[in-house]
C-alpha positions, 0 to 999 in steps of 0.5 A: 574092314574097308572104310566105304564112302557113299556119295548119293547124287539125285537132283529129283529125289522126290520123284525117285523110286529105285534110287531113293529106296537104295539110299534109304537102305544104305544110309543106316549101314554101320561102317559106311559113310553116307553123303547126300551131295544135293543136300550138302551142296544145293547151290553147288558150293562144294567144300573142296577141303572137306571132300578131299579129307573124306576121300583120304579117310576112306578106301572104297568110294561109291557114287550112286546116281541115275544115268541122265542123258548118258552121264551122271547128274551135273553135281557129280561132274562139278564135284569131280572138276573141283575136288580131284585137283592136280597135286591131290588126285593126279599129277606131281604129288597127286597120290592121295587116291592111289590104290583106292577103289571107285565103284558106281551104283547106277540106274538106267531107264532103258532095259538091258537089251537097249544097250548094244549095237542092236538096241536103240541106245546103240552102245554098251552101257559101259561105253557111257561110263568110260570118262569115269573109268578113265578118271579112276585110271588117271588117279591110279584107282581100281575101277570095278564094274558098276552095280546096275539096275536096268529098266528103272522106269518100270522097276516099280511095276515089275517088282524089281526094286526090292531085290535090287535094294537088298542086293545093294545092302549086301554089296555095301556090307560086303565092301565094308567087311572085305568080302566083295570079290573084286577079281570075280567082279572084273569078269563082268561088264556090270553087276546085278542083284542076282549075281553078286560076287561075294566071298563067304563069311568067316 
C-alpha cells in the first residue's frame, strides 16, 4: 500500500464547483492524508518542519488545484519555495524525496482544444506545468501525467463534474492500493476520467 498525501489548494473554495466536489470526495478516503493548504496556512505562515515530516512519511504526493493564470495558486508556490529546501529536497544531502511520486490533479477553465498551436491558449497544457515537472526532476521524484478536467467553467452545466469526481476517487484509491499503472500513464500528456490507467484488483 502506497502512502498518499493530497494537498488541496484553492483560495476561492466557496466559488468552486469542480475542485470542491473533488476535495469532498477525496477527504474521507482511508489511507489518503488530506491537507487543505489554505485552511492550514491562511496567512502563508507555513510550518516547514511539519510539511517536511509529511513528505518523509508518504511515497505519493498529489497537489490538487485550479490552474490560475497558467500557474498554481500563490500558496502552492510559497509552499514549494519554503518546504523544498536544499539539503532536504535537493543539493548536498537532499535526498528526502528521491524515488517518491509527484502528481497533479488540476482543473483548467478552457476546453481541451484551446491548448495547442491552433488554440487561443497557444501552447499544450503540459507546457504550463513544466516548472513543476522540473521541480520533481530536481528532487529526483517521478512526475506522472496530471489528472485533468478541461472546460471547468462550464463543467457544471455540461454534467462533467460527477464522472470526473468519480474518476478522481478511483485514481486516489488505485494510488493507495498500488493499482495505478504508471507505465501506461507515461504514454499520455494528461489523464482524464474516461481513460484511467488502472490495473485490475487482485
